[in-house]
C-alpha positions as a Markdown table, in Angstrom:
| # | Residue | x | y | z |
|---|---|---|---|---|
| 1 | Met | 63.6 | 92.1 | 93.4 |
| 2 | Pro | 60.3 | 92.5 | 92.1 |
| 3 | Ser | 60.3 | 94.3 | 88.6 |
| 4 | Gln | 57.0 | 95.5 | 89.2 |
| 5 | Gly | 54.4 | 95.0 | 92.3 |
| 6 | Cys | 54.3 | 96.9 | 95.2 |
| 7 | Ile | 58.1 | 97.2 | 96.9 |
| 8 | Arg | 58.9 | 98.3 | 100.7 |
| 9 | Ala | 62.4 | 99.5 | 102.3 |
| 10 | Val | 63.7 | 100.3 | 104.9 |
| 11 | Cys | 66.3 | 103.0 | 106.5 |
| 12 | Phe | 67.7 | 103.3 | 110.0 |
| 13 | Leu | 69.3 | 106.5 | 110.3 |
| 14 | Arg | 72.2 | 107.0 | 112.8 |
| 15 | Gly | 74.5 | 109.9 | 113.3 |
| 16 | Gly | 76.9 | 110.5 | 117.0 |
| 17 | Ser | 75.7 | 109.4 | 120.2 |
| 18 | Ala | 72.1 | 110.8 | 120.3 |
| 19 | Ile | 70.6 | 110.5 | 116.6 |
| 20 | Glu | 68.8 | 108.2 | 115.8 |
| 21 | Gly | 65.7 | 107.2 | 113.2 |
| 22 | Thr | 63.7 | 104.7 | 111.2 |
| 23 | Val | 62.7 | 105.9 | 107.5 |
| 24 | Tyr | 60.1 | 103.3 | 105.7 |
| 25 | Ile | 59.8 | 103.8 | 102.2 |
| 26 | Thr | 57.0 | 102.6 | 100.4 |
| 27 | Gln | 56.2 | 102.0 | 96.1 |
| 28 | Lys | 52.7 | 100.2 | 94.5 |
| 29 | Glu | 55.0 | 100.2 | 90.9 |
| 30 | Ile | 56.2 | 101.6 | 88.6 |
| 31 | Gly | 55.2 | 105.3 | 88.4 |
| 32 | Ser | 53.2 | 105.7 | 91.5 |
| 33 | Pro | 54.6 | 107.8 | 93.8 |
| 34 | Val | 56.7 | 107.0 | 96.8 |
| 35 | Glu | 55.5 | 107.6 | 100.5 |
| 36 | Val | 58.2 | 108.5 | 102.9 |
| 37 | Thr | 57.2 | 107.6 | 106.5 |
| 38 | Gly | 58.7 | 107.7 | 109.9 |
| 39 | Lys | 60.8 | 109.5 | 113.0 |
| 40 | Ile | 64.1 | 110.8 | 113.5 |
| 41 | Ala | 65.1 | 111.0 | 117.1 |
| 42 | Gly | 68.0 | 112.8 | 118.7 |
| 43 | Leu | 68.5 | 116.4 | 116.7 |
| 44 | Glu | 68.9 | 119.6 | 117.3 |
| 45 | Pro | 65.1 | 121.6 | 117.0 |
| 46 | Gly | 64.4 | 123.6 | 114.1 |
| 47 | Lys | 64.7 | 122.0 | 110.1 |
| 48 | His | 67.2 | 119.4 | 108.7 |
| 49 | Ala | 67.8 | 118.7 | 105.1 |
| 50 | Ile | 67.3 | 115.2 | 104.4 |
| 51 | His | 68.3 | 113.8 | 101.0 |
| 52 | Val | 69.2 | 111.0 | 99.0 |
| 53 | His | 72.8 | 110.3 | 98.0 |
| 54 | Glu | 74.3 | 108.3 | 95.6 |
| 55 | Tyr | 76.2 | 105.9 | 97.2 |
| 56 | Gly | 75.6 | 103.4 | 100.2 |
| 57 | Asp | 78.7 | 103.8 | 101.7 |
| 58 | Ile | 77.7 | 106.2 | 105.2 |
| 59 | Ser | 81.2 | 105.5 | 106.4 |
| 60 | Asn | 83.2 | 108.5 | 107.1 |
| 61 | Ser | 80.2 | 110.2 | 109.4 |
| 62 | Gly | 78.5 | 109.7 | 106.0 |
| 63 | Leu | 81.2 | 111.4 | 103.6 |
| 64 | Asn | 81.6 | 108.4 | 101.3 |
| 65 | Ala | 77.9 | 108.2 | 100.5 |
| 66 | Gly | 78.9 | 110.8 | 97.7 |
| 67 | Gly | 76.8 | 113.9 | 96.1 |
| 68 | Leu | 72.8 | 114.2 | 96.0 |
| 69 | Phe | 71.4 | 111.5 | 93.9 |
| 70 | Asn | 70.7 | 112.6 | 90.7 |
| 71 | Pro | 70.8 | 110.4 | 87.8 |
| 72 | Asp | 69.7 | 111.9 | 84.6 |
| 73 | Gly | 71.6 | 115.1 | 85.8 |
| 74 | Lys | 69.0 | 117.6 | 85.9 |
| 75 | Tyr | 66.4 | 119.5 | 88.1 |
| 76 | Ile | 63.4 | 118.9 | 88.5 |
| 77 | Thr | 59.8 | 121.3 | 89.3 |
| 78 | Thr | 57.9 | 120.4 | 92.6 |
| 79 | Asp | 54.5 | 121.3 | 93.2 |
| 80 | Asp | 55.2 | 124.6 | 94.9 |
| 81 | Gly | 57.0 | 125.5 | 91.6 |
| 82 | Lys | 60.4 | 125.7 | 93.1 |
| 83 | Thr | 63.5 | 123.4 | 91.6 |
| 84 | Arg | 65.6 | 120.6 | 93.1 |
| 85 | Tyr | 67.6 | 117.4 | 92.3 |
| 86 | Val | 66.3 | 114.0 | 92.5 |
| 87 | Gly | 67.7 | 113.3 | 95.9 |
| 88 | Glu | 66.5 | 116.7 | 97.4 |
| 89 | Leu | 63.4 | 115.7 | 99.7 |
| 90 | Gly | 63.1 | 118.8 | 101.3 |
| 91 | Asp | 63.3 | 119.3 | 105.5 |
| 92 | Val | 61.8 | 117.7 | 108.9 |
| 93 | Thr | 61.3 | 119.5 | 111.7 |
| 94 | Ala | 62.4 | 118.4 | 115.1 |
| 95 | Gly | 60.2 | 120.0 | 117.9 |
| 96 | Glu | 61.3 | 120.9 | 121.4 |
| 97 | Asp | 62.0 | 117.2 | 122.2 |
| 98 | Gly | 64.6 | 116.5 | 119.0 |
| 99 | Ser | 61.8 | 114.4 | 117.5 |
| 100 | Ala | 61.2 | 115.0 | 113.9 |
| 101 | Gln | 58.0 | 112.9 | 112.1 |
| 102 | Val | 59.0 | 112.0 | 108.3 |
| 103 | Ser | 55.5 | 111.7 | 106.1 |
| 104 | Phe | 55.7 | 112.9 | 102.6 |
| 105 | Ser | 55.2 | 111.8 | 98.9 |
| 106 | Ala | 57.3 | 111.9 | 96.2 |
| 107 | Thr | 56.7 | 111.7 | 92.6 |
| 108 | Asn | 60.4 | 111.9 | 91.8 |
| 109 | Leu | 61.7 | 108.7 | 93.6 |
| 110 | Asn | 61.6 | 105.1 | 92.7 |
| 111 | Leu | 62.1 | 101.9 | 94.4 |
| 112 | Ile | 61.8 | 100.1 | 91.4 |
| 113 | Gly | 63.8 | 99.7 | 87.8 |
| 114 | Pro | 66.9 | 101.3 | 86.5 |
| 115 | Gln | 66.8 | 104.2 | 88.7 |
| 116 | Ser | 66.0 | 102.3 | 92.7 |
| 117 | Ile | 67.4 | 104.2 | 95.7 |
| 118 | Ile | 67.5 | 100.8 | 97.3 |
| 119 | Gly | 71.4 | 100.8 | 98.4 |
| 120 | Arg | 71.7 | 104.1 | 98.1 |
| 121 | Ser | 72.0 | 106.1 | 101.6 |
| 122 | Ile | 69.8 | 108.9 | 102.9 |
| 123 | Ile | 71.5 | 111.6 | 104.7 |
| 124 | Val | 70.4 | 114.3 | 107.5 |
| 125 | His | 72.0 | 117.6 | 107.9 |
| 126 | Glu | 72.7 | 119.4 | 110.1 |
| 127 | Lys | 70.7 | 123.1 | 108.9 |
| 128 | Glu | 67.6 | 123.7 | 105.8 |
| 129 | His | 67.7 | 123.8 | 103.0 |
| 130 | Asp | 68.0 | 127.4 | 101.0 |
| 131 | Val | 64.9 | 128.2 | 99.2 |
| 132 | Ser | 65.9 | 131.8 | 97.7 |
| 133 | Ala | 65.7 | 132.7 | 94.0 |
| 134 | Gly | 63.2 | 129.6 | 93.2 |
| 135 | Arg | 65.4 | 126.1 | 94.2 |
| 136 | Tyr | 66.2 | 123.9 | 96.5 |
| 137 | Glu | 69.9 | 124.3 | 97.4 |
| 138 | Val | 73.1 | 123.9 | 100.0 |
| 139 | Thr | 74.7 | 127.1 | 99.2 |
| 140 | Ala | 78.0 | 128.1 | 100.9 |
| 141 | Ala | 76.2 | 130.2 | 103.2 |
| 142 | Asn | 74.4 | 127.4 | 104.8 |
| 143 | Gln | 76.3 | 124.3 | 103.4 |
| 144 | Ser | 75.9 | 121.8 | 107.1 |
| 145 | Gly | 77.2 | 118.7 | 107.7 |
| 146 | Arg | 75.9 | 115.0 | 107.6 |
| 147 | Ile | 74.7 | 114.6 | 111.1 |
| 148 | Ala | 72.5 | 111.3 | 110.5 |
| 149 | Tyr | 73.0 | 108.6 | 107.5 |
| 150 | Gly | 71.9 | 105.0 | 107.1 |
| 151 | Val | 71.3 | 102.5 | 104.0 |
| 152 | Val | 67.7 | 102.4 | 102.1 |
| 153 | Gly | 67.5 | 98.4 | 102.2 |
| 154 | Ile | 64.6 | 96.1 | 100.5 |
| 155 | Cys | 62.5 | 94.7 | 103.5 |
| 156 | Lys | 59.0 | 93.0 | 103.7 |
């Protein structure tokens, strides 16, 4: 894997019998934002949390992917003033047709260097993040299942 220069990764998401999607992740160089784009189909209409998880083992319906990726064990502050773990990407919103466009920039992720997310997993959850109390979190009240999952892999 290159240590500098542009790198691109892909994650093919699958879940249940109907959920599928493709997410592309691009980073120009170490320290630059990561651009995340793609589409997920077959979701229930509404918001769904999307996370990077610790491991690339998506067996057992994504349960073996471990917890949220958080290599430094601390919260980061987002542009909107909320705090979250590195692996918490926010929500995607599925329309009435069940499809969600994925398009955001993340300054907290890396494809290059020792904290690369290549080989880790991306998980889509049944419900949205709870943003009460000024931070993103999955609480007992809104904890939700893993409905789609895939492993982040390097691509051309």
